[in-house]
N, C-alpha and C positions, 0 to 999 in steps of 0.2 A: 504493499500500500504506500503511495506516494504521500510524504509527509505534508509538503506545501500544498498538495491538491486537497488532502483531508482538511487542513487548517482553513483553506479557502470555503471548503463547504460547511463547515461549522460556522463560520462568520456570516454566510449567506443565510443559514438556517436562523441566527441569532437575529440577523435584520429583517427576518420574515420573508425572505426571498426564495427559501427551499425548503418547504413543509411537506411536499408530495414525497412518497415513498421512504420516509425515515421513521422505522419502527423502533421498538424497544432494544432489539438487539444492535441495530445500527448506533443507537445512543451508547450501549455498552462497549462496542468497539471505539467510539469517540472518546469515551472516557478513559479507555485503556491507552489510546494513542496519545492523549493529553498528559497523562501521568508520565509516560516514559519520554515525551518531547518537553516535559517541564512546562507545559501550558497550563499551569495551576488555574489562573483565572477563568480560562475557557471551560475547563472542566467543571467549575462551580457555577458558571453561567448556565449551563447544559442541564444541570442537576434538577432543577424545577420542572423541566419537561419530562422527567422520567416517570414511567409507572413500571413497577417490577412484578406485576402480577402474571406476565406471559415468561418469565424467565425461570429456569430451573435454580433450585436453592443454592448449588454452588456458585452460580453466577451472581446471584444476589449477595452472597457473603462477599465475593470477590469485589463487586461494584462498590459495597458500603467500605470496604478496605481502602479502595482506590480512592474514594471520595473524602475519607478521612485524612488520609495522607496529603491529598491535594489541599485540604483545608490547613493542614499544619505547614506545609511548604508555603502556603500563600499568605500566611499570618505577617511575613515580613514585607509584603508588597500590598499594592492596592488591589481591591477587588474589581476594580472597572476594567473594562476590556479595553486593552489598547490596539486599535486598528486604524486603518488609513483616516477615516472619517473623523473619529474622535481626537486623534493625536495631531492633525494638521494645525490646529490651533492652539496646541498646548506648548509651553517652552521647552525646547530640547532637554534641558537639565533634568526636568521633571520626567520625561519620557525615560531617560536613562536611569532614573531610579526604579523605575518599573521593570524595564528590561535590561537585565544584568548583562546580556549578550546584545551587542550592538549591530550584528550582522543584518538583521532585518532593517534596521533603522538606515543603515548605510546603503544597502541596495536600494531601498526606497528613494532615499534623496538622491543618489546617483542617477537613478533611472529617471526621476522627475527633472533633473537639470538637464539631462540628454534631450527630453522632450521640449522643454522650454528653449533650448538653444535652437534647435530644428524649426521650431514655431517662429522664432525670432528672425532666423536667416534660413529660409527654405532651400537655399542651394547648398547648405551644409549638411553633411551625413556625419552623425556622430555614432562611433562604434563604441558600443557598452561591453567592456570585457570583464567577464566573470562578476558584475556587479560592484566593481570598486575601481575601475579605470575607464575613463572616456578618451577616447583617441579622434582626432580629426586630421585629415591629410593635409599637408601644408602646400600641396601642388608642386613638390620638389621631392626627388628620390632620398630616402633616408632620413627625412625629417617629419616628425609627427608632433603635432601639438595637443597636449595631454592635460587631463585634470585626475587626480585620484583622492580618494579618501580612506585612510587606515582604519582598523577596527576602534582606534581610540576617538573616531570622528574627527581627526585632524584633517584639514583640507588643503590640497596643493594644486598649483597649476604650473606648467612648464611645457619644455620643449626636449623631445629626445632626439639624438643624432646617432645615426648607424652608418659608418662608413668615413674614410678620410675627407672625403669632400664635404660631406654633411657636418662633420665635426668642425673643421676649419671655417665653414660658413658660420655655425652659430656662435663659435669664438670671436670671429671678426664682427658681427653684429654686435656682440656684447662690448667688445674692446671700442667700437666706434660710436655706440648709440647707448651707452649704459645711462647716462642722465636723462635722456630723452625717454627710455623705457620707463625708468623711475618715475618720471612726471606724467606719463601717459598712462600707467597702471597703479602706481601707487605703491608698487612693490619693487624690492631690489633681488635679483635672481642670482643663486648661487649655482657654481658649476660643481657637478657631482659624477661619480663613475670614472671609468677609465682604467681601474686597476687590473681587472682580468683582461680586458680588451681595450688597448689604448685609443681605438677609434671609435668605441662606443661611450658616449657620455650622454648626460642630460643637464638642463639648468631646471631649476626649481625656485618658486617662491610660496611660502606657506601664507593662506588667507586666514587672519585672526578674525574670528568671529565671537558675537556675545552669544553664550549658550542659554540665555534667558530670553532669547528671541523665539518666536514661533517657528514651527517647522516650515510652514509655507512662506513666511518672510525670509527664512534662511535659505531656502530653495531658490527663491528669486534672486538673492544677493549673490549667492555662489554662481549662479548661471550667469548673472551680469558680469561677474568678475571673469568668469571663462570666456565669454563673448569677447571681452577687451582684449585678452590675450590671444585669441584666435584671430582677430582682426589686424592687431599690431603686428603678429608675427609673420602671419600670411604676407603682409605688405613687405616687411623687412626681408624675408626670405627669398622672396621673387626678386628684390632689388639686389641682393648680395650673392645670390647662389650661381 
């Protein structure tokens, strides 16, 4: 059973969008999956819908055990369901207090940034790599304009260079345009990499943001920062490559 697909089905059900074909045994399977995936709050949200009349005795005992464990585990977190709709207008630091693992939050933010960038500039295609790196072609071989978010939710923008010509181009751009880049983006870019492969480097700048902002505001802010970097470096790369 696919965990993410199951999670989406549960959330749809709780929103009232998927009540057909959901029987008691399906609830039992959902609770079991919630327990093992540590979705304590989802399990407790399902509980009121369960009637145990049609379940065998051993299943009822197991179900009671699972729900009791979920209540214990959930005692340190909010009992509110954190989903896309409820968390968009919640501060990021509050969401992180509920979601001990930030992978889901990171993937959602990165995915939404990609959508916004492509909406603002339809000629740009943003490649979402494994839910944490966004890549946009620069128009020149070996140079890719990227943004990425670590599981700590720290966010970076930059350009990766692969190959001697690409490396020389990005170093030349920094040398001759550093002040202009800082004034245009508000960020200073550091040179990284090159230890394993001398001709494979990248430049990066961390985007510092206020974690008390809502996720919707944050997504729009980070998308705007990424767009500035895309537009600037596409222009500079075409000029210097």
